N, C-alpha and C positions, 0 to 999 in steps of 0.2 A: 314941818315942825321945828321948833327951836331946840328942843331936847328930845333925845331918843334913848330909851332904856331897853334893857333886856331882862326877861324873866324866865325862870326855869324851875321845874320841880323834879326832884330825884335825879335820874340820869340826865334829864333835861337841864337840871341845875348844874350838872357837870359841864354840859355843853355851854351854858350861859357863863359859868365861871371861866371856862377856857377862852371864850370870846372876850371876856373882861380883862384877862391878863395878857393875852397874846394878840391884841388888836393890831399891833404893828407888823405882824407877819402875814397878814391877809394878802393873798395872791391877787394882783391887779393886772397881770399880763395875759390873763385868759381872754379868749374871744368874748366880746360883749361885756367885759368888766367895766364897772363904774370907776373912773379915775378922777383924781382931784377931790375926792370926798373921803374924809376920815372914817375908818372902820371902828373907831373908839366909841363905845356907848357912853352916855353921860352918867349912867347909874345902872346898877343891877339889883334885881330882887331874886334871891335864891331861897327856895322853900324846900326843906329837908333834902339839901343837895348832896350828891356825891362830890367830894372835893379832891380827895387824895387817892393816889394809886399806890401808896405805901402798903407794905404787908400789914394785914390785920384790920384794915379800915373798911374795905368793901370788895372782897375777892371777886364776886360775880361781875361787877362792873369792870374791874381790871381785866378779867378774862374776856369779856364780851368786846371790850374796846381794843385790846392789844394781843389777844390770843394767849395760849398756854405759856409760851416763852417769848415775852416781848423783846424787841430789839433793844440794845443798849441805849440808854438815855430816854427812852419813851416813858417809863414810869415817872421819872423826874419831870419831864416836859408836861405830862398830864396831871401832875400834882399841883393844882393851881395855887395852893397856899405858899408855895416856894417862889412864886413869880410876882408877888404883890410888890409894887413900888409906889412912890409918891405920885406917879403918873397914872396909876390904876384908878378907874372910876370907883366911887364909893359904893358899898353894897349894904343892902338890908337883908338879913337872914332870919328865918324862923324855922324851928325844929322842935319836935315833941321829945320830951325826955324819955318816953317809953317806946320810941321808934326802934323796933327790933330788926328792921331791914337795912337801914343806913344809920349807923351810929351817930349820935349827936356830935361826937368828936370832929366829924367833918366840918360842921358849921363853926365849931369853936376854933378850929385851926385857921380857917379863913378869916374869921372875926379878929383873932389875935394878930394875924399878919396885917390886916387892914389898920388896926389900932397902932401897931408898931410903925407903920408907914405914915401915921398922922392923918388918916382919912376919916371922914365923918360917917362911921359905920354904926350899925345897930344889930344886935342879936337878940331875938325874942325866944326865950326857952319856954316852950309851952308845957304845962304839967302833964298833959295826956293828949291822945289823939292818934298815937302810933304813926305808922307810915301811911300817908294819905289823909291824915287828920280826920279820922272818922268818916271817910267817904265824902269829903268836901262839904261838910255841914257841921253845925254845932259851935260851941263856944271857942274852941281852939281855932277853927277856920275863920270865924268872925274876928277874933283877936288879932291874928296876923294881918288881916286886911286893914283893920282900923289903925293898927300900929304903923303899917307901911305908909298909909296916907299921911299920918302925922310926920313921919320921917321925911317923906317927899316934900312936905311944906318946910320942914327945918332946913333942908338942903336947897331950898328955893327952886324946886322943880314945879311945885304947885303953889298957887297964890294962897 
């Protein structure tokens, strides 16, 4: 394929955002590693993602990823919004305003960082759907999919 993207939901959104901002640190010296191929995705789609490991954003993910007392520097490293640069792939984000599990501030932080870096980003704030967008069905689920396809056309990934 000519373009490769990454998509993630919730904690998977954190994994996808981490791959989006830290693509240059992928280890290629491991046995059977693919060398000579960039690890940079061309775009990312992040749906109700955990983005930040800062206090008050999503404690459960922070604890699950780094333990009760993370090593110095880890919370900063895994706070993806802090590592967006002009070289970061553009991201599409969607998040429900009534998400009680992962606060929408996660998506807003990444979106703002992308805008500041001059990237063609989009954030769709869905009026409802909670975490999981009503069990992967209904208007909010359909809206993010339709909006993401339009965005992929705008950034010339899709014809």
